[in-house]
C-alpha angles and dihedrals in degrees: 000000000000122000135168112274091006129108117255091253095050120114139174123241121194116218106184143118098246129050113270089216137293091276094055103039093098086070096037119117106190110231133186121261109262130024120343137169118238114212129197118210115202117204116197099337117203119263090209125077127305090047136135086223095067094030094247088121122046128192109258113249119262107234121203114219132181 
């Protein structure tokens, strides 16, 4: 998805208890009410840049919004 100020490959995921709306449900990851810990599982990361292995790629931050 393209967004102003975002790279072409950026996207938005919605981690929340209730649906963010029918138009956003494709990117909705249902989460429990209250605090939770999101985890990222990496399968066969690349050894060449950009790679999480050498630090040239970093996990984008999770931003809490109201």
